[in-house]
N, C-alpha and C positions, 0 to 999 in steps of 0.2 A: 632496465626489463627491454626484451627484444621486441623489434616490430612485428614480429611474424604473432607475438602472444598480443600486442595492442589490437593488430588487425587480424584477429582470426574470422575468415574468408564465412567462413559457414555460418555466423553468427550477425558480425556485425553487419550493414546495411553499406554498401557504397558510400552514399553521401556519407557518412559519417567517418570512414576514411577520408575521405577529401577535404572532410572541412578541416581535419587536424592535422592532416600535411601541408593543407594549404597554413594556417594558424602556426604552423613552425615550419615552416620557410618564412615566416616575420610579416604576414596580412595581417590586420586586426578581427577581431571574432567578428565583429559589426560589419567589415568588410566584406568577408569570406562567407557570411548571414545573406547578406544584398547577394552576393554573385549567386550562391548555392539556392537562391530564394526560400530559404526557411528564417523562421522568427528571430532577432537576436537573443530571446530571452533559450530559444532551443541550443542554439550554438554554445551560451554561457555554459548552457547546463551540461553540457556534452563534455566540454571541457574544464571543466568541475570534475566530473564524473572521471576524466582519465588523469585529472590531478590527484584527486583522492583515491581510487583505486587502482588507478596504473593501467586502464582496461576501459574502454568505450562499448561494455558489451552489455546492453538494455538490463535492468533490475530484473529480476524476476514478479509477479505478477500474479498478484491473489497469492493462495495461501489455507490454510485451515483454520478456522475462525472457533474459540470452543462456542460453544451456546450460554447463552448471557444465563440463560434459570440452573446451568448445572452447580456451581458452588450453593444453591437453595434447594436443590431436589429432596432433602429430607425433610425439609420445611411443607413443601409442598404435598410431598406424600404423606407426611401425617396430617397436614390438611383435611384430605381427602379418605383417610384411613378414618376418621375422627366423625366426620360426616360427608356419608357415602354418596350423598346425592347432592353435594355443596354444587354450585354454579360457579360459572366462570365472575358476577358480579362479584358473589360472595369471599371468592378466594384476591378478588381484589379490593373489597373490602377489610379484609384482614391483614393484607400487605401494605392500605393502608394507613390503620390504626399502630402498628408494631415493628414495622420493617421499614425503617427509612431506608437502609443500602440498596433494597430492593427496589427501585419504582414500578409503581404497580400497576404501568403502561405495558411493561411487557411483557404478559398476561392477558390476552387476548385471541 
């Protein structure tokens, strides 16, 4: 992998590039962490990311998470259709009695 790919200046912060360069020149990770005033664990994780992915570019943060109740959508709809005035407490009661795969606390 070329150094240009590892040190993408638009994405990778300068301290990360400095830490990698210092370790590649022979300094220990802990020495480099102390020199650049970062925690040893941060420097270790940075070097691990470089080793595993070939880049020190940070991972993506966040992302889409599917709604917890989506797989149980039909069940919930049928409960509401059967009893149009059903309350949340009653829905929770129904979930407690017969559906162990769905925690009743998610319905609030």
